[in-house]
N, C-alpha and C positions, 0 to 999 in steps of 0.2 A: 504525231500533232501533221497534219497536211501542210503544203505549201499553195498558195492560189495567188497571182496576178489580180491587181486591181481592173484589168478589164475583163480577165476571166472572171473576177466577183460580178460585176455588173452584167454581164452577158448570161450568165447563169446564176442568177440570184436565188430566184423561186425553189433552184433546184439545190443550191447548198442549203437554203436555210431550213428545207425540207429532210438535209442529212443529219444536220444540226438537232432537227426538233427530235426526228424519228429516230438516230444513230447513235444521240449525243457525240457526234463528232466535234472536232476541234480543227481549226483552220488559224496559219499565221499568214497573215497579209502581206504581200510583197510590193514594193512600188521600184519599179527600173532593179528588181532584183534584190532590192532589202526591205529587211521586217519595218513594217511602221504599225503595225495592229495584230490583236488576236481577235477571230471570233468563236466563243465559247457558249454552250448552252448553259441558259438560267438555273440556276444549281436553286436557289433560292428561294422563300416565299413573302408574297406582298410585295412592296415598292422597295424600287433600288435608289438606294440611298447616294447622294452626290459627294464626292470626297471635300473633304474640310479644307479649304484652301484660304490662302494668308491674303487677308484684301490688299489690293496693290499697292495702294496709299501708306497701308502700315510697312509694307517691305519696303519701297521707296523712303520713307522715314529712318526704317531700320539700317539702310543702305547710307543715308545722309551721316545719321551719328555714328556708324562705322568712319566713313572715311572723315570725319570732322577729328577722331582722334588719330589719323596716319600725322607723321611728319609733312611739314610744308616741304615739296622738292626747293633744290639748291636754286633753282635756271624755272624761269617762266616756260608756258607752252613756246612761247614766240620765241623765246632766245634760244630754244633748243633746237626750234625748226631755222630760224635764222643761218645758224653755225652748220646745220647739214647742209641746206643750201648754198656755201658760199666759202 
């Protein structure tokens, strides 16, 4: 898989897309040298189905439920911060 920076992708987008389409090339997209995404040819037929993601509110409710099951701390946050300062 070839690596390509975001700036180069912007500059040569048409050429890169043609390579993906015609040669079935794949690219790792990098930002400041770190991989951030992948560009690959579409191999399927029909529409792209978005990933199933949990509703944000449901995830927050699940987290609240998990936190309510945890034991209470011995000190409040304010007491702990006061101790650290003084």
